[in-house]
N, C-alpha and C positions, 0 to 999 in steps of 0.2 A: 782709474781706474780700472780699466779692460782689461791688463796684464794679469793685475789682482784677480781677476775674478777666469782668467786663464790658467793662472795659477791654481786655482780653486779645481776647475774642470781636468787636468792633468790629474790632480791630486788624490779626488773622488774618484777616478777609473782605475790608481793605482790602490787603490783602498776597496774596489771590488773583483781585483783578482782572483784573489782566494776568497768566494764568499761563503763555501762552509767553513775553512776553516777560522772564518772571523764570526762566522755563523754560532758555530759551537764552542767557543770562548766565550762569546757573550754568552750563549746561555748557560756556562756552567759557573758564571758569577755568582748566579743568582742561589745556587746551592746552599753558602755557606748561612742562606736567611735563615734556615730550618731551624741551624743549629743555634742561632741569634733568638727565634722565639724561644725556643727551648731551657735554653740559658735564663731567659729571663721568666720563665713558667717557674722553672727554680728558686727565683732569686726574691722573687715574689712570695713563695708558698717560705722562702724560709726566714723573709724578713716578716710576715702576720702580716704586712700590712697595705692598705689597699692604694692607699697610690706612693709613687716615688719620687722626687724632683718634681712631683706637680702632676706625678703623667700617673692613669692606670693603668695596669695591663694591656688593655685594648690598645690604649693611645702609646704607650711603647710600642706595641710591634707594627702599632701603622708607623708611627717617630722614623719606625729602622728603613720600610716600606719605602717614607715618600725621601729617604735618604740615600737613597741607593740614586734618586733622578736629580738629588741637589750632585750629588758626586760628581755623575756623571755631567753636569754643565761646567763643575768647579775645578773638577781637575787635572792633569796636565801631563799624562805621561809621559816621562824620559824629555820634557820640554827642554830641561833649566839641564840636563847632561847633554846634550843635542847639544847647544847652544854652546857650552862648555866646552865642548872635544872640537865643534868649527873652528874656534879661535883660538885652542890650542894645539890641533893640525895642520892648521890653516887653511882650513877650506872655506875659510870666511872672505877669503880677498876677490873668490870668484864674481860674490854679490857684490862687492865694490866694485867690481868694472861695470856691471852691470845698472840698466838705470831703476834701479827696484828698493824699496827702503827694507831694511832684512828683515824687521819685524814683525809690517806689514805681509811680507810673502807667508814669516810662520802662522800670521794669524790665520792668513787662506788656505793653509795646512790642516788649520786645527779646527776650522771651519768643515771643509771637506770631511776629516775624519769622524768628525760628533754629530755628523750629517747621517752617515754611513753606518756608525756607531747605532742611533736610532730606530733607523728602519730596520736595522741587523734585531736587536733589541726589540722593537716590539712586541711580537710572538711571546717569548721570553714575559715580558714586562704583564702582557696581557693576562699569562696564564697565573702567574703569581699573585697577580692581583684577585683577581677572580677567588682562586681558590685565600687568599688571608683577606676575604670581602667583608666577612663580617666585622674585620679591624677598625672598618678605614671608616671618618664620617661620610655623610654625605655629601652630594657636590654643592661647592660652594658657590656665590655670587657674581654677577658676570661680573662687576667688577672687583673683586677679589679674586678672581682666576686671572683680569688679565693683571693685576696687581702682581701674582707668583709669577705670573708666566716673564714679566721684565725685570722680574730681582733674581729670577736665574738667568737671565741672558749676562745682567752686570754681573751673576755670580765668573760666569765665564769668564769675563772681563778680569774681575780682581785676580783669578788663579792664573790666567794669562800674564796678567802683567808682574805676578809675586815672584812666579816660577822664569819668567822670560828674565827678570831684575836677578836673580840667586843664578843666572845661568851667565851673564852678564859677570861675574865676579870673573870668570876666568880671561880679565884682561891684565886682572889684579894677580892673579896665584892662577901657577902651572896648574896647580891640581886639587878642583874644588871637592868630588865627587864624593868623598865621609864627608866636610860639610852639609851639601846637598841632601845624602841620606839621614843625619842628623837632624834637621832642621827639616825634612818631609817627615821621620817620623813625631815632630813636638809639632807637627800642623793636623796631622792624625787624630792623636788628645785635643789638641784646644779647637778645633773643628767642629767637634759634636762627633765624630763621626765616633771615637770608640766609645762614647758612652751622652746621655744630655748633659749639656751643660749645666743647668740647671739643679743636677746631683753635688754641684760645686760650693762647699761653704759662702757663703755671702758675701766676706770679703775678695777672696779668689775671685768668685764668680765678677764681681763689680770690674773687675781690670781683664779676664778673659774675654766678658763679652764683649768690647769695644775695641778688640784686634782684629785687625780684614781677615783672619782665619773664621770668627765665629760669622762674618757676611757673606763667606762665603758658602759656607754649609749650612751651620745650623739655625740662622734664620730665616730663609728661605725654604726649610726645612721645618718648621713653624710657622711660614705662613699656608702653604701645603697643608701642611694638621689645621689649621684655621682655629689657632692657640691667637691669635695676634686681633685685635678689632684694624678696622681703616686705618687710625688715628698712630697705632702705632707702626701698621702696616709702611705704609708715607714714611716715618722716621726710621723705621731700616730702610728703606730705598733713597731713602737723603744721603743715609750713612752710608751705602753700596757709591751711592755717585761720589762719593767726599773720596774714599777710599779706591776708587777706581782713577780719577784724578791725580792724589798721592802718588800711589802707586806708577802710575802711566807716566807721569812726569820725574820722578826717580829713575824709571828704566832709561826714558832718553836723557837726560844726563848721564846717566852711567855711560850709553851706548855713543854718545859725543866725546865725553871724555876718556872712554877707552880706547877710543880710534886713536887720538893721538898721541897712546902709547904700542897701539899693533904695529908689532914689524913684519908677520904674514911668513912666517919662518915656519918650513915642509910642504906641506901637500899634497 
């Protein structure tokens, strides 16, 4: 594990080179929450309903606030594209010649990126949550807080495994950029990022909420929102662990089979 810790430290130093740029970019990501709050205010007023998708207006705003935290753990910007590019351009061969696991190497990079992101985002997060404090529920119990943190960690693994699997398709297809883009757009809707999945029709909701996307973002957000009791929270975590194993096994199988096809051209 020492070599992956070294990779983590190098990646951490690399992320901290442009601290000001990283901080400004992180801060600007919070601006859309303002338009989201105004949009849902107009939707609730127009519908003349107290609840939409079993959420009152204050709970809907809190949902999107906590959604930012869940997405920060589960999202993996450019991971799939970078893996596919390494395969296509021949850059993968330098990792194959070193005593290091390629997927483990990428995990170290992503952990470093997330750590820097949360350090830089701490101030904007605190400011936004303080300004919107009247929409937030009270502090959860200690056990529910631990379950929520554990769920967020599993959300990170689900996001990493799924994006790695998409990138490993580069072993079989020359160009997967368009396919990855389509999948990521689909993931944006099916993960509850665009709107809470409780707004979907009952039949469709029963299907979508069993996909890994929901366990990456939607359910961890409900845990933070304190919309699930302890039994439901344990069920969510159990399903997250199942998806981690399924996606992790699929990614490892894709990696091993892909290596048998790899010719290492370019680079």
